[in-house]
N, CA, C and O atoms as a CHARMM CRD file, in Angstrom:
* protein
*
  368
    1    1 MET  N     97.14800 111.89500 143.37400 PROA 1      0.00000
    2    1 MET  CA    96.60300 112.64400 142.26200 PROA 1      0.00000
    3    1 MET  C     97.36200 113.95500 142.15000 PROA 1      0.00000
    4    1 MET  O     97.64400 114.59600 143.16300 PROA 1      0.00000
    5    2 PRO  N     97.70000 114.36900 140.90900 PROA 2      0.00000
    6    2 PRO  CA    98.40900 115.63400 140.74500 PROA 2      0.00000
    7    2 PRO  C     97.53800 116.80900 141.19600 PROA 2      0.00000
    8    2 PRO  O     96.30800 116.76100 141.15200 PROA 2      0.00000
    9    3 THR  N     98.22400 117.85200 141.62500 PROA 3      0.00000
   10    3 THR  CA    97.51400 119.04700 142.04000 PROA 3      0.00000
   11    3 THR  C     96.89800 119.70100 140.81600 PROA 3      0.00000
   12    3 THR  O     97.53000 119.79700 139.76400 PROA 3      0.00000
   13    4 GLY  N     95.65900 120.15000 140.96300 PROA 4      0.00000
   14    4 GLY  CA    94.96500 120.79700 139.85000 PROA 4      0.00000
   15    4 GLY  C     94.23800 122.02200 140.35200 PROA 4      0.00000
   16    4 GLY  O     94.48200 122.50200 141.45900 PROA 4      0.00000
   17    5 ARG  N     93.35600 122.51100 139.53600 PROA 5      0.00000
   18    5 ARG  CA    92.54700 123.66200 139.91300 PROA 5      0.00000
   19    5 ARG  C     91.41900 123.22100 140.82400 PROA 5      0.00000
   20    5 ARG  O     90.85400 122.14100 140.65100 PROA 5      0.00000
   21    6 GLN  N     91.10200 124.04200 141.77200 PROA 6      0.00000
   22    6 GLN  CA    90.00600 123.74800 142.68400 PROA 6      0.00000
   23    6 GLN  C     88.72600 124.33600 142.11600 PROA 6      0.00000
   24    6 GLN  O     88.69500 125.49400 141.70000 PROA 6      0.00000
   25    7 LEU  N     87.67800 123.53900 142.10100 PROA 7      0.00000
   26    7 LEU  CA    86.35300 123.97500 141.67500 PROA 7      0.00000
   27    7 LEU  C     85.37000 123.71400 142.79200 PROA 7      0.00000
   28    7 LEU  O     85.52000 122.75400 143.54800 PROA 7      0.00000
   29    8 VAL  N     84.38800 124.54100 142.89800 PROA 8      0.00000
   30    8 VAL  CA    83.31300 124.32200 143.86000 PROA 8      0.00000
   31    8 VAL  C     82.07600 123.98600 143.04300 PROA 8      0.00000
   32    8 VAL  O     81.65800 124.76500 142.18700 PROA 8      0.00000
   33    9 VAL  N     81.49400 122.82200 143.31000 PROA 9      0.00000
   34    9 VAL  CA    80.30800 122.39500 142.56700 PROA 9      0.00000
   35    9 VAL  C     79.20400 122.01600 143.53800 PROA 9      0.00000
   36    9 VAL  O     79.46100 121.62900 144.67800 PROA 9      0.00000
   37   10 ASN  N     77.98300 122.13300 143.07000 PROA 10     0.00000
   38   10 ASN  CA    76.82800 121.66800 143.82700 PROA 10     0.00000
   39   10 ASN  C     76.26600 120.45300 143.11300 PROA 10     0.00000
   40   10 ASN  O     75.96900 120.50400 141.91900 PROA 10     0.00000
   41   11 LEU  N     76.12200 119.36300 143.85000 PROA 11     0.00000
   42   11 LEU  CA    75.58000 118.13300 143.28400 PROA 11     0.00000
   43   11 LEU  C     74.21600 117.86200 143.89800 PROA 11     0.00000
   44   11 LEU  O     73.96000 118.23300 145.04400 PROA 11     0.00000
   45   12 PRO  N     73.34300 117.21600 143.13600 PROA 12     0.00000
   46   12 PRO  CA    72.10100 116.75100 143.73900 PROA 12     0.00000
   47   12 PRO  C     72.43600 115.78100 144.87700 PROA 12     0.00000
   48   12 PRO  O     73.47100 115.11500 144.84000 PROA 12     0.00000
   49   13 SER  N     71.58600 115.70200 145.85700 PROA 13     0.00000
   50   13 SER  CA    71.85300 114.86600 147.04100 PROA 13     0.00000
   51   13 SER  C     72.20700 113.43600 146.68600 PROA 13     0.00000
   52   13 SER  O     73.11900 112.85800 147.27800 PROA 13     0.00000
   53   14 ASN  N     71.49200 112.85400 145.72100 PROA 14     0.00000
   54   14 ASN  CA    71.76700 111.46000 145.37900 PROA 14     0.00000
   55   14 ASN  C     73.18100 111.27400 144.82600 PROA 14     0.00000
   56   14 ASN  O     73.82400 110.26100 145.09900 PROA 14     0.00000
   57   15 LEU  N     73.66900 112.25100 144.04600 PROA 15     0.00000
   58   15 LEU  CA    75.02900 112.14100 143.51400 PROA 15     0.00000
   59   15 LEU  C     76.08000 112.42600 144.58100 PROA 15     0.00000
   60   15 LEU  O     77.12800 111.78100 144.61000 PROA 15     0.00000
   61   16 ALA  N     75.80700 113.38600 145.45300 PROA 16     0.00000
   62   16 ALA  CA    76.72700 113.65800 146.55700 PROA 16     0.00000
   63   16 ALA  C     76.83400 112.42700 147.45600 PROA 16     0.00000
   64   16 ALA  O     77.92300 112.08100 147.91300 PROA 16     0.00000
   65   17 ASP  N     75.70300 111.77000 147.70700 PROA 17     0.00000
   66   17 ASP  CA    75.71900 110.54500 148.51100 PROA 17     0.00000
   67   17 ASP  C     76.52300 109.45000 147.81900 PROA 17     0.00000
   68   17 ASP  O     77.26800 108.71800 148.47100 PROA 17     0.00000
   69   18 LEU  N     76.37700 109.33700 146.51700 PROA 18     0.00000
   70   18 LEU  CA    77.13600 108.34100 145.75900 PROA 18     0.00000
   71   18 LEU  C     78.63000 108.59400 145.88200 PROA 18     0.00000
   72   18 LEU  O     79.40200 107.66400 146.11600 PROA 18     0.00000
   73   19 VAL  N     79.03700 109.83600 145.72700 PROA 19     0.00000
   74   19 VAL  CA    80.45800 110.19100 145.85900 PROA 19     0.00000
   75   19 VAL  C     80.95900 109.80000 147.24500 PROA 19     0.00000
   76   19 VAL  O     82.02900 109.20500 147.37100 PROA 19     0.00000
   77   20 GLN  N     80.20500 110.12200 148.27100 PROA 20     0.00000
   78   20 GLN  CA    80.61900 109.80000 149.64000 PROA 20     0.00000
   79   20 GLN  C     80.66400 108.28400 149.87000 PROA 20     0.00000
   80   20 GLN  O     81.54900 107.79100 150.57000 PROA 20     0.00000
   81   21 ARG  N     79.72500 107.55500 149.29100 PROA 21     0.00000
   82   21 ARG  CA    79.75100 106.08300 149.43500 PROA 21     0.00000
   83   21 ARG  C     80.98700 105.48400 148.77000 PROA 21     0.00000
   84   21 ARG  O     81.59100 104.55000 149.29600 PROA 21     0.00000
   85   22 LYS  N     81.35900 106.02600 147.61000 PROA 22     0.00000
   86   22 LYS  CA    82.54300 105.51600 146.90600 PROA 22     0.00000
   87   22 LYS  C     83.80600 105.72400 147.74200 PROA 22     0.00000
   88   22 LYS  O     84.67100 104.85100 147.79900 PROA 22     0.00000
   89   23 VAL  N     83.90300 106.87700 148.38300 PROA 23     0.00000
   90   23 VAL  CA    85.06100 107.15500 149.23700 PROA 23     0.00000
   91   23 VAL  C     85.01100 106.27500 150.47900 PROA 23     0.00000
   92   23 VAL  O     86.02400 105.69400 150.86600 PROA 23     0.00000
   93   24 ALA  N     83.83400 106.17100 151.11000 PROA 24     0.00000
   94   24 ALA  CA    83.69400 105.37100 152.33100 PROA 24     0.00000
   95   24 ALA  C     83.99800 103.89800 152.08300 PROA 24     0.00000
   96   24 ALA  O     84.48300 103.20800 152.97900 PROA 24     0.00000
   97   25 SER  N     83.71700 103.41100 150.88000 PROA 25     0.00000
   98   25 SER  CA    83.96700 101.99600 150.56200 PROA 25     0.00000
   99   25 SER  C     85.45500 101.71200 150.38500 PROA 25     0.00000
  100   25 SER  O     85.87100 100.55300 150.37200 PROA 25     0.00000
  101   26 GLY  N     86.25200 102.76500 150.24900 PROA 26     0.00000
  102   26 GLY  CA    87.68300 102.58800 150.01400 PROA 26     0.00000
  103   26 GLY  C     88.03300 102.47300 148.54300 PROA 26     0.00000
  104   26 GLY  O     89.20100 102.32700 148.18000 PROA 26     0.00000
  105   27 GLU  N     87.02100 102.54000 147.70600 PROA 27     0.00000
  106   27 GLU  CA    87.25400 102.43600 146.26700 PROA 27     0.00000
  107   27 GLU  C     88.05400 103.64100 145.74800 PROA 27     0.00000
  108   27 GLU  O     88.83200 103.52200 144.80100 PROA 27     0.00000
  109   28 TYR  N     87.85000 104.78600 146.38000 PROA 28     0.00000
  110   28 TYR  CA    88.55100 106.01700 146.01800 PROA 28     0.00000
  111   28 TYR  C     89.14200 106.64300 147.26900 PROA 28     0.00000
  112   28 TYR  O     88.61600 106.47500 148.36900 PROA 28     0.00000
  113   29 ALA  N     90.23200 107.36200 147.09200 PROA 29     0.00000
  114   29 ALA  CA    90.90300 108.00200 148.22500 PROA 29     0.00000
  115   29 ALA  C     90.12800 109.21200 148.73800 PROA 29     0.00000
  116   29 ALA  O     90.07700 109.47000 149.94100 PROA 29     0.00000
  117   30 ASP  N     89.52800 109.94800 147.80700 PROA 30     0.00000
  118   30 ASP  CA    88.78300 111.13500 148.21700 PROA 30     0.00000
  119   30 ASP  C     87.76400 111.51600 147.14500 PROA 30     0.00000
  120   30 ASP  O     87.69600 110.89300 146.08600 PROA 30     0.00000
  121   31 GLU  N     86.98000 112.54000 147.43800 PROA 31     0.00000
  122   31 GLU  CA    85.91900 112.97300 146.53600 PROA 31     0.00000
  123   31 GLU  C     86.46500 113.43000 145.18600 PROA 31     0.00000
  124   31 GLU  O     85.84600 113.19700 144.14800 PROA 31     0.00000
  125   32 SER  N     87.60500 114.06900 145.20600 PROA 32     0.00000
  126   32 SER  CA    88.21200 114.54100 143.95700 PROA 32     0.00000
  127   32 SER  C     88.51500 113.38100 143.02000 PROA 32     0.00000
  128   32 SER  O     88.32300 113.49500 141.80900 PROA 32     0.00000
  129   33 ASP  N     88.98600 112.26900 143.56800 PROA 33     0.00000
  130   33 ASP  CA    89.27200 111.09900 142.73800 PROA 33     0.00000
  131   33 ASP  C     88.00100 110.55700 142.09500 PROA 33     0.00000
  132   33 ASP  O     88.02400 110.15700 140.93100 PROA 33     0.00000
  133   34 VAL  N     86.89800 110.53800 142.83200 PROA 34     0.00000
  134   34 VAL  CA    85.62300 110.04700 142.28700 PROA 34     0.00000
  135   34 VAL  C     85.19400 110.92500 141.11900 PROA 34     0.00000
  136   34 VAL  O     84.85600 110.42600 140.04600 PROA 34     0.00000
  137   35 ILE  N     85.21000 112.23300 141.33800 PROA 35     0.00000
  138   35 ILE  CA    84.76700 113.16100 140.30600 PROA 35     0.00000
  139   35 ILE  C     85.69700 113.10400 139.10000 PROA 35     0.00000
  140   35 ILE  O     85.23500 113.11300 137.95900 PROA 35     0.00000
  141   36 SER  N     86.99700 113.04500 139.34300 PROA 36     0.00000
  142   36 SER  CA    87.96500 112.98900 138.25700 PROA 36     0.00000
  143   36 SER  C     87.76500 111.73600 137.40500 PROA 36     0.00000
  144   36 SER  O     87.76600 111.81300 136.17600 PROA 36     0.00000
  145   37 ASP  N     87.59400 110.58100 138.05700 PROA 37     0.00000
  146   37 ASP  CA    87.37100 109.33900 137.33900 PROA 37     0.00000
  147   37 ASP  C     86.06600 109.40000 136.54700 PROA 37     0.00000
  148   37 ASP  O     86.00800 108.95000 135.40200 PROA 37     0.00000
  149   38 SER  N     85.03800 109.95100 137.15000 PROA 38     0.00000
  150   38 SER  CA    83.73600 110.06400 136.48400 PROA 38     0.00000
  151   38 SER  C     83.81900 110.93700 135.24400 PROA 38     0.00000
  152   38 SER  O     83.25700 110.59900 134.20200 PROA 38     0.00000
  153   39 LEU  N     84.51400 112.05500 135.35400 PROA 39     0.00000
  154   39 LEU  CA    84.65500 112.94100 134.20100 PROA 39     0.00000
  155   39 LEU  C     85.50200 112.29800 133.11200 PROA 39     0.00000
  156   39 LEU  O     85.25900 112.51500 131.92500 PROA 39     0.00000
  157   40 GLY  N     86.49100 111.51300 133.50700 PROA 40     0.00000
  158   40 GLY  CA    87.27900 110.77900 132.52400 PROA 40     0.00000
  159   40 GLY  C     86.42400 109.78900 131.74700 PROA 40     0.00000
  160   40 GLY  O     86.56600 109.65500 130.53200 PROA 40     0.00000
  161   41 LEU  N     85.52900 109.09000 132.46100 PROA 41     0.00000
  162   41 LEU  CA    84.62800 108.15100 131.79200 PROA 41     0.00000
  163   41 LEU  C     83.66500 108.87600 130.86200 PROA 41     0.00000
  164   41 LEU  O     83.36500 108.38400 129.77400 PROA 41     0.00000
  165   42 LEU  N     83.18300 110.03300 131.27700 PROA 42     0.00000
  166   42 LEU  CA    82.30300 110.83500 130.43000 PROA 42     0.00000
  167   42 LEU  C     83.03100 111.24300 129.15100 PROA 42     0.00000
  168   42 LEU  O     82.47200 111.16800 128.05700 PROA 42     0.00000
  169   43 GLU  N     84.26400 111.66900 129.29800 PROA 43     0.00000
  170   43 GLU  CA    85.05300 112.06400 128.13500 PROA 43     0.00000
  171   43 GLU  C     85.27300 110.89000 127.18100 PROA 43     0.00000
  172   43 GLU  O     85.18500 111.05500 125.96400 PROA 43     0.00000
  173   44 GLU  N     85.56000 109.69400 127.73300 PROA 44     0.00000
  174   44 GLU  CA    85.72400 108.50000 126.90500 PROA 44     0.00000
  175   44 GLU  C     84.44500 108.17400 126.15000 PROA 44     0.00000
  176   44 GLU  O     84.48500 107.85300 124.96300 PROA 44     0.00000
  177   45 ARG  N     83.31100 108.25700 126.83800 PROA 45     0.00000
  178   45 ARG  CA    82.03000 107.94900 126.20200 PROA 45     0.00000
  179   45 ARG  C     81.75500 108.92300 125.06200 PROA 45     0.00000
  180   45 ARG  O     81.36000 108.51400 123.97000 PROA 45     0.00000
  181   46 GLU  N     81.96400 110.21200 125.32000 PROA 46     0.00000
  182   46 GLU  CA    81.71800 111.20500 124.28200 PROA 46     0.00000
  183   46 GLU  C     82.65800 111.01700 123.10400 PROA 46     0.00000
  184   46 GLU  O     82.24400 111.18700 121.95700 PROA 46     0.00000
  185   47 SER  N     83.91100 110.67000 123.35800 PROA 47     0.00000
  186   47 SER  CA    84.86600 110.41500 122.27700 PROA 47     0.00000
  187   47 SER  C     84.42500 109.20800 121.45500 PROA 47     0.00000
  188   47 SER  O     84.54400 109.20200 120.22900 PROA 47     0.00000
  189   48 GLY  N     83.91600 108.18800 122.13900 PROA 48     0.00000
  190   48 GLY  CA    83.42800 106.99900 121.43700 PROA 48     0.00000
  191   48 GLY  C     82.23700 107.30800 120.54700 PROA 48     0.00000
  192   48 GLY  O     82.13500 106.79500 119.43300 PROA 48     0.00000
  193   49 ILE  N     81.34300 108.14200 121.03900 PROA 49     0.00000
  194   49 ILE  CA    80.17600 108.52800 120.23600 PROA 49     0.00000
  195   49 ILE  C     80.62800 109.33100 119.02300 PROA 49     0.00000
  196   49 ILE  O     80.15700 109.09700 117.91000 PROA 49     0.00000
  197   50 GLU  N     81.53000 110.26500 119.23000 PROA 50     0.00000
  198   50 GLU  CA    82.03900 111.06800 118.11100 PROA 50     0.00000
  199   50 GLU  C     82.72700 110.18300 117.07400 PROA 50     0.00000
  200   50 GLU  O     82.53500 110.36100 115.87100 PROA 50     0.00000
  201   51 ARG  N     83.52700 109.23200 117.54800 PROA 51     0.00000
  202   51 ARG  CA    84.22500 108.31300 116.63800 PROA 51     0.00000
  203   51 ARG  C     83.21300 107.48200 115.85800 PROA 51     0.00000
  204   51 ARG  O     83.37200 107.30500 114.65000 PROA 51     0.00000
  205   52 TRP  N     82.16400 106.96000 116.52700 PROA 52     0.00000
  206   52 TRP  CA    81.12200 106.16800 115.87600 PROA 52     0.00000
  207   52 TRP  C     80.42300 107.00000 114.79800 PROA 52     0.00000
  208   52 TRP  O     80.20600 106.52700 113.68200 PROA 52     0.00000
  209   53 LEU  N     80.07400 108.24400 115.14100 PROA 53     0.00000
  210   53 LEU  CA    79.41600 109.10600 114.15600 PROA 53     0.00000
  211   53 LEU  C     80.30900 109.32800 112.94200 PROA 53     0.00000
  212   53 LEU  O     79.86400 109.21800 111.79900 PROA 53     0.00000
  213   54 ARG  N     81.56400 109.64000 113.20200 PROA 54     0.00000
  214   54 ARG  CA    82.50800 109.95400 112.12500 PROA 54     0.00000
  215   54 ARG  C     82.84100 108.72600 111.27500 PROA 54     0.00000
  216   54 ARG  O     82.90000 108.81800 110.04900 PROA 54     0.00000
  217   55 GLU  N     83.06100 107.57100 111.92600 PROA 55     0.00000
  218   55 GLU  CA    83.55600 106.39500 111.21700 PROA 55     0.00000
  219   55 GLU  C     82.45900 105.47200 110.68900 PROA 55     0.00000
  220   55 GLU  O     82.69800 104.70700 109.75500 PROA 55     0.00000
  221   56 GLU  N     81.26800 105.53200 111.26700 PROA 56     0.00000
  222   56 GLU  CA    80.21600 104.61800 110.83100 PROA 56     0.00000
  223   56 GLU  C     78.97800 105.32200 110.29900 PROA 56     0.00000
  224   56 GLU  O     78.48800 104.98900 109.22000 PROA 56     0.00000
  225   57 VAL  N     78.47500 106.28700 111.04300 PROA 57     0.00000
  226   57 VAL  CA    77.21900 106.91900 110.64500 PROA 57     0.00000
  227   57 VAL  C     77.39600 107.76300 109.38600 PROA 57     0.00000
  228   57 VAL  O     76.63800 107.60600 108.42900 PROA 57     0.00000
  229   58 VAL  N     78.37900 108.64900 109.37500 PROA 58     0.00000
  230   58 VAL  CA    78.57300 109.51900 108.21500 PROA 58     0.00000
  231   58 VAL  C     78.85000 108.69900 106.95500 PROA 58     0.00000
  232   58 VAL  O     78.22000 108.95900 105.93000 PROA 58     0.00000
  233   59 PRO  N     79.76000 107.72600 106.97900 PROA 59     0.00000
  234   59 PRO  CA    79.96800 106.92900 105.76600 PROA 59     0.00000
  235   59 PRO  C     78.69800 106.19000 105.32100 PROA 59     0.00000
  236   59 PRO  O     78.45200 106.05400 104.12200 PROA 59     0.00000
  237   60 SER  N     77.89800 105.71600 106.27000 PROA 60     0.00000
  238   60 SER  CA    76.65400 105.03300 105.90800 PROA 60     0.00000
  239   60 SER  C     75.68200 105.99600 105.23800 PROA 60     0.00000
  240   60 SER  O     75.03100 105.64300 104.25500 PROA 60     0.00000
  241   61 CYS  N     75.58600 107.20400 105.76800 PROA 61     0.00000
  242   61 CYS  CA    74.70200 108.21400 105.16400 PROA 61     0.00000
  243   61 CYS  C     75.17600 108.57200 103.75700 PROA 61     0.00000
  244   61 CYS  O     74.36800 108.69700 102.83700 PROA 61     0.00000
  245   62 LEU  N     76.47300 108.73500 103.59900 PROA 62     0.00000
  246   62 LEU  CA    77.01400 109.05400 102.27800 PROA 62     0.00000
  247   62 LEU  C     76.76700 107.91900 101.29900 PROA 62     0.00000
  248   62 LEU  O     76.45800 108.15700 100.13100 PROA 62     0.00000
  249   63 GLU  N     76.90100 106.69400 101.76800 PROA 63     0.00000
  250   63 GLU  CA    76.63700 105.52800 100.92000 PROA 63     0.00000
  251   63 GLU  C     75.17600 105.48500 100.50000 PROA 63     0.00000
  252   63 GLU  O     74.86300 105.17800  99.35000 PROA 63     0.00000
  253   64 MET  N     74.28300 105.79300 101.43300 PROA 64     0.00000
  254   64 MET  CA    72.85300 105.80000 101.10900 PROA 64     0.00000
  255   64 MET  C     72.51600 106.90700 100.11100 PROA 64     0.00000
  256   64 MET  O     71.69200 106.71000  99.21800 PROA 64     0.00000
  257   65 GLU  N     73.14600 108.05600 100.25900 PROA 65     0.00000
  258   65 GLU  CA    72.91700 109.14200  99.30600 PROA 65     0.00000
  259   65 GLU  C     73.40700 108.75200  97.91200 PROA 65     0.00000
  260   65 GLU  O     72.77700 109.08300  96.90800 PROA 65     0.00000
  261   66 ALA  N     74.53000 108.04700  97.86400 PROA 66     0.00000
  262   66 ALA  CA    75.10500 107.65200  96.57600 PROA 66     0.00000
  263   66 ALA  C     74.34100 106.49200  95.94500 PROA 66     0.00000
  264   66 ALA  O     74.26600 106.39100  94.72000 PROA 66     0.00000
  265   67 ASN  N     73.77100 105.61300  96.77700 PROA 67     0.00000
  266   67 ASN  CA    73.07300 104.41400  96.28400 PROA 67     0.00000
  267   67 ASN  C     71.75800 104.21200  97.03200 PROA 67     0.00000
  268   67 ASN  O     71.62900 103.26000  97.80200 PROA 67     0.00000
  269   68 PRO  N     70.78500 105.09100  96.81800 PROA 68     0.00000
  270   68 PRO  CA    69.54100 104.99100  97.59400 PROA 68     0.00000
  271   68 PRO  C     68.77100 103.69500  97.35600 PROA 68     0.00000
  272   68 PRO  O     67.97100 103.29400  98.20100 PROA 68     0.00000
  273   69 GLU  N     68.99600 103.04200  96.23400 PROA 69     0.00000
  274   69 GLU  CA    68.29000 101.78500  95.95800 PROA 69     0.00000
  275   69 GLU  C     68.68600 100.66800  96.92200 PROA 69     0.00000
  276   69 GLU  O     67.97100  99.67200  97.03100 PROA 69     0.00000
  277   70 ARG  N     69.79600 100.81300  97.61200 PROA 70     0.00000
  278   70 ARG  CA    70.24600  99.79600  98.56700 PROA 70     0.00000
  279   70 ARG  C     69.55800  99.93100  99.91600 PROA 70     0.00000
  280   70 ARG  O     69.70900  99.06700 100.77900 PROA 70     0.00000
  281   71 GLY  N     68.80500 101.00400 100.10600 PROA 71     0.00000
  282   71 GLY  CA    68.14200 101.25000 101.38400 PROA 71     0.00000
  283   71 GLY  C     66.87700 100.42500 101.55100 PROA 71     0.00000
  284   71 GLY  O     66.43100  99.74300 100.62900 PROA 71     0.00000
  285   72 ILE  N     66.30700 100.50400 102.75500 PROA 72     0.00000
  286   72 ILE  CA    65.03800  99.83500 103.01800 PROA 72     0.00000
  287   72 ILE  C     64.03300 100.87500 103.49800 PROA 72     0.00000
  288   72 ILE  O     64.40500 101.95000 103.96900 PROA 72     0.00000
  289   73 SER  N     62.77500 100.54200 103.37400 PROA 73     0.00000
  290   73 SER  CA    61.71900 101.46300 103.77700 PROA 73     0.00000
  291   73 SER  C     61.60600 101.50200 105.29800 PROA 73     0.00000
  292   73 SER  O     62.08600 100.59800 105.98200 PROA 73     0.00000
  293   74 PRO  N     60.97300 102.54500 105.82500 PROA 74     0.00000
  294   74 PRO  CA    60.75600 102.59400 107.28000 PROA 74     0.00000
  295   74 PRO  C     60.00300 101.37600 107.81200 PROA 74     0.00000
  296   74 PRO  O     60.32300 100.87800 108.89200 PROA 74     0.00000
  297   75 SER  N     59.01500 100.89400 107.07300 PROA 75     0.00000
  298   75 SER  CA    58.26400  99.72000 107.54200 PROA 75     0.00000
  299   75 SER  C     59.14000  98.47000 107.54700 PROA 75     0.00000
  300   75 SER  O     59.00400  97.62000 108.42700 PROA 75     0.00000
  301   76 GLU  N     60.03900  98.35500 106.56700 PROA 76     0.00000
  302   76 GLU  CA    60.97300  97.22000 106.55500 PROA 76     0.00000
  303   76 GLU  C     61.94600  97.31200 107.72800 PROA 76     0.00000
  304   76 GLU  O     62.28500  96.30300 108.34600 PROA 76     0.00000
  305   77 LEU  N     62.38600  98.52200 108.02400 PROA 77     0.00000
  306   77 LEU  CA    63.28100  98.72400 109.15900 PROA 77     0.00000
  307   77 LEU  C     62.58800  98.33300 110.45900 PROA 77     0.00000
  308   77 LEU  O     63.16900  97.62100 111.27900 PROA 77     0.00000
  309   78 ARG  N     61.35000  98.79100 110.65700 PROA 78     0.00000
  310   78 ARG  CA    60.61000  98.44800 111.88500 PROA 78     0.00000
  311   78 ARG  C     60.44100  96.93900 112.00500 PROA 78     0.00000
  312   78 ARG  O     60.62300  96.38000 113.08600 PROA 78     0.00000
  313   79 ALA  N     60.09700  96.28100 110.91200 PROA 79     0.00000
  314   79 ALA  CA    59.91700  94.82900 110.93400 PROA 79     0.00000
  315   79 ALA  C     61.22900  94.12800 111.28300 PROA 79     0.00000
  316   79 ALA  O     61.24200  93.16900 112.05500 PROA 79     0.00000
  317   80 SER  N     62.32000  94.60700 110.71600 PROA 80     0.00000
  318   80 SER  CA    63.62800  94.01800 110.99600 PROA 80     0.00000
  319   80 SER  C     64.01000  94.19700 112.46200 PROA 80     0.00000
  320   80 SER  O     64.51300  93.26800 113.09400 PROA 80     0.00000
  321   81 LEU  N     63.77000  95.39300 113.00000 PROA 81     0.00000
  322   81 LEU  CA    64.07300  95.64400 114.40800 PROA 81     0.00000
  323   81 LEU  C     63.18700  94.80400 115.32500 PROA 81     0.00000
  324   81 LEU  O     63.65400  94.30400 116.34800 PROA 81     0.00000
  325   82 GLU  N     61.93300  94.64700 114.97400 PROA 82     0.00000
  326   82 GLU  CA    61.01900  93.83200 115.77500 PROA 82     0.00000
  327   82 GLU  C     61.45200  92.36500 115.76500 PROA 82     0.00000
  328   82 GLU  O     61.39500  91.69500 116.79600 PROA 82     0.00000
  329   83 THR  N     61.87700  91.87000 114.62100 PROA 83     0.00000
  330   83 THR  CA    62.36000  90.48800 114.52400 PROA 83     0.00000
  331   83 THR  C     63.60400  90.29700 115.39700 PROA 83     0.00000
  332   83 THR  O     63.71700  89.30500 116.11800 PROA 83     0.00000
  333   84 ALA  N     64.52800  91.24800 115.32700 PROA 84     0.00000
  334   84 ALA  CA    65.75300  91.14900 116.12800 PROA 84     0.00000
  335   84 ALA  C     65.42000  91.18800 117.62400 PROA 84     0.00000
  336   84 ALA  O     66.00300  90.44600 118.41400 PROA 84     0.00000
  337   85 ARG  N     64.47800  92.06000 118.00600 PROA 85     0.00000
  338   85 ARG  CA    64.07900  92.14500 119.41900 PROA 85     0.00000
  339   85 ARG  C     63.44800  90.84600 119.88800 PROA 85     0.00000
  340   85 ARG  O     63.74400  90.37000 120.98400 PROA 85     0.00000
  341   86 SER  N     62.58900  90.27600 119.07500 PROA 86     0.00000
  342   86 SER  CA    61.93700  89.01000 119.43900 PROA 86     0.00000
  343   86 SER  C     62.96500  87.89200 119.60000 PROA 86     0.00000
  344   86 SER  O     62.86900  87.08000 120.52000 PROA 86     0.00000
  345   87 GLU  N     63.94000  87.85400 118.70600 PROA 87     0.00000
  346   87 GLU  CA    64.98200  86.82600 118.80100 PROA 87     0.00000
  347   87 GLU  C     65.81200  86.98600 120.06100 PROA 87     0.00000
  348   87 GLU  O     66.17300  85.99700 120.69800 PROA 87     0.00000
  349   88 ARG  N     66.12300  88.24700 120.43200 PROA 88     0.00000
  350   88 ARG  CA    66.87300  88.47400 121.67000 PROA 88     0.00000
  351   88 ARG  C     66.06900  88.02700 122.88300 PROA 88     0.00000
  352   88 ARG  O     66.62100  87.43000 123.80700 PROA 88     0.00000
  353   89 GLN  N     64.78800  88.30500 122.88700 PROA 89     0.00000
  354   89 GLN  CA    63.93800  87.90200 123.99400 PROA 89     0.00000
  355   89 GLN  C     63.86300  86.38500 124.12400 PROA 89     0.00000
  356   89 GLN  O     63.84100  85.86100 125.23800 PROA 89     0.00000
  357   90 LYS  N     63.82300  85.68500 123.01700 PROA 90     0.00000
  358   90 LYS  CA    63.76900  84.21800 123.04700 PROA 90     0.00000
  359   90 LYS  C     65.04600  83.63700 123.64900 PROA 90     0.00000
  360   90 LYS  O     65.00500  82.64500 124.37700 PROA 90     0.00000
  361   91 ARG  N     66.19300  84.27200 123.33200 PROA 91     0.00000
  362   91 ARG  CA    67.47400  83.78000 123.84700 PROA 91     0.00000
  363   91 ARG  C     67.65900  84.09500 125.31500 PROA 91     0.00000
  364   91 ARG  O     68.39900  83.40000 126.01100 PROA 91     0.00000
  365   92 ALA  N     66.99400  85.13800 125.79500 PROA 92     0.00000
  366   92 ALA  CA    67.19100  85.57800 127.18600 PROA 92     0.00000
  367   92 ALA  C     66.45800  84.70300 128.18000 PROA 92     0.00000
  368   92 ALA  O     66.52600  84.94500 129.38500 PROA 92     0.00000
């Protein structure tokens, strides 16, 4: 791993134990690698959420504002979500 800035952090015991288990398992060379990988995954997740908001949510909201007649009522939405949940449960 390239040399970087040193930070001192305090982790809750359960997370510190997790970091140590990852190193002890051989999955990571040291604690810095665990934290670095974890922060990279956090950054990817946040980027994905931002991309989803920008590319899907905002255009959908704009479409609804432009064509509100295409929308459904809250009760229709709840019924649709309940139907989808029931179907997933049946398949599981």
